[in-house]
C-alpha positions as CSV (number, residue, x, y, z in Angstrom):
1,X,-12.1,5.1,3.5
2,X,-8.5,6.2,3.3
3,X,-5.8,3.7,3.5
4,X,-2.1,2.9,2.7
5,X,-1.2,-0.2,0.9
6,X,2.1,-2.0,1.5
7,X,3.7,-3.1,-1.7
8,X,3.2,-6.8,-1.0
9,X,-0.6,-6.3,-0.9
10,X,-0.6,-4.2,-4.2
11,X,1.6,-6.8,-6.0
12,X,-0.4,-9.8,-4.8
13,X,-3.6,-8.2,-5.8
14,X,-2.4,-7.3,-9.3
15,X,-0.6,-10.6,-10.2
16,X,-2.3,-13.3,-7.9
17,X,-5.8,-11.7,-7.2
18,X,-7.2,-13.4,-4.0
19,X,-8.1,-11.2,-1.1
20,X,-5.6,-8.5,-2.1
21,X,-7.3,-8.4,-5.4
22,X,-10.6,-7.7,-3.7
23,X,-9.0,-4.7,-2.0
24,X,-7.9,-3.5,-5.4
25,X,-11.3,-3.9,-6.9
26,X,-12.7,-1.7,-4.1
27,X,-10.1,0.9,-4.9
28,X,-11.0,0.8,-8.6
29,X,-14.6,1.1,-7.7
30,X,-14.0,4.3,-5.6
31,X,-14.8,2.8,-2.3
32,X,-11.1,3.4,-1.1
33,X,-8.7,6.2,-1.3
34,X,-5.1,4.9,-1.4
35,X,-2.5,7.4,-0.1
36,X,1.1,7.2,-1.3
37,X,4.4,9.2,-1.5
38,X,6.7,9.4,-4.5
39,X,9.1,6.9,-2.7
40,X,6.2,4.5,-2.2
41,X,5.2,4.8,-5.9
42,X,8.8,4.1,-7.0
43,X,8.7,0.9,-4.9
44,X,5.4,0.0,-6.2
45,X,6.6,0.4,-9.8
46,X,9.9,-1.5,-9.2
47,X,7.9,-4.4,-7.8
48,X,5.4,-4.4,-10.7
49,X,8.3,-4.4,-13.0
50,X,10.0,-7.4,-11.3
51,X,6.8,-9.5,-11.8
52,X,5.8,-7.8,-15.1
53,X,6.9,-10.8,-17.2
54,X,4.0,-12.9,-15.6
55,X,1.6,-10.4,-17.6
56,X,3.4,-7.4,-19.3
57,X,0.1,-5.8,-20.5
58,X,-1.3,-5.9,-16.9
59,X,1.9,-4.6,-15.4
60,X,1.9,-1.7,-17.9
61,X,-1.6,-0.8,-17.1
62,X,-0.9,-0.6,-13.5
63,X,2.5,1.2,-13.8
64,X,0.8,4.0,-15.9
65,X,-2.4,4.3,-13.6
66,X,-0.6,4.4,-10.2
67,X,0.0,8.3,-10.2
68,X,-3.5,9.2,-11.2
69,X,-5.1,6.6,-8.8
70,X,-3.4,7.6,-5.6
71,X,-3.7,10.6,-3.3
72,X,0.0,11.6,-3.3
73,X,1.7,13.2,-0.5
74,X,5.2,14.5,-0.5
75,X,7.9,12.4,1.0
76,X,8.9,13.2,4.6
77,X,12.5,14.3,4.6
78,X,13.7,11.9,7.2
79,X,10.8,9.8,8.6
80,X,11.4,8.7,12.3
81,X,13.1,5.3,12.5
82,X,10.2,3.2,14.0
83,X,10.1,-0.1,12.2
84,X,12.7,-2.9,12.8
85,X,12.8,-2.7,8.9
86,X,13.7,1.0,8.2
87,X,12.7,0.5,4.6
88,X,9.0,0.2,6.0
89,X,9.0,3.4,7.9
90,X,7.9,5.3,4.7
91,X,4.5,3.4,5.0
92,X,4.0,4.4,8.6
93,X,4.9,7.9,7.9
94,X,2.5,8.1,4.9
95,X,-0.4,6.8,6.9
96,X,0.2,9.2,9.8
97,X,0.4,12.2,7.5
98,X,-2.4,11.2,5.3
99,X,-4.7,10.6,8.4
100,X,-5.4,7.1,7.0
101,X,-7.8,4.7,8.7
102,X,-5.6,1.7,7.9
103,X,-2.2,0.5,6.8
104,X,-3.0,-2.8,4.9
105,X,0.0,-5.2,4.9
106,X,1.2,-8.8,5.2
107,X,4.6,-7.6,6.5
108,X,5.3,-8.9,10.2
109,X,7.6,-6.0,10.7
110,X,4.6,-3.8,10.3
111,X,2.0,-5.9,11.8
112,X,3.9,-6.0,15.3
113,X,3.3,-2.3,15.5
114,X,-0.4,-2.6,15.6
115,X,-2.0,-0.4,18.3
116,X,0.8,2.1,18.4
117,X,-0.7,4.6,16.0
118,X,-4.0,6.4,15.3
119,X,-4.5,4.1,12.3
120,X,-5.0,0.4,12.2
121,X,-2.3,-2.0,10.8
122,X,-4.2,-4.9,9.2
123,X,-3.7,-8.0,7.2
124,X,-5.6,-7.9,3.9
125,X,-8.0,-10.5,5.4
126,X,-8.6,-8.3,8.4
127,X,-9.1,-5.3,6.4
128,X,-11.8,-6.9,4.1
129,X,-13.7,-7.5,7.4
130,X,-13.6,-3.9,8.3
131,X,-14.5,-2.7,4.7
């Protein structure tokens, strides 16, 4: 199954485990393909570094493995402005271009767009039910 992970899900899974952690485990086990763009990877890395003092070794492992673990698509020059938070448009663009089945997020600015794309926009809990 091909998905796009919003940064909040990735960071929650790394540092706080829970349901987002179960999604990361499915990714590590090869049951998921996570698609990202260079801009998304920059955001992932920045968020990991911001919380890295919580567990520096864990943060370093994830920062180093992100490029090898994701299906990387080129950034879209100027993704169309769709989301009420324009910084989230890169996730929508990536999911559309990757032909992902789901965008997994806890972000309400993205969740309100469910049903408007050929992919689902699901919370981590909703996604685990699908998986």
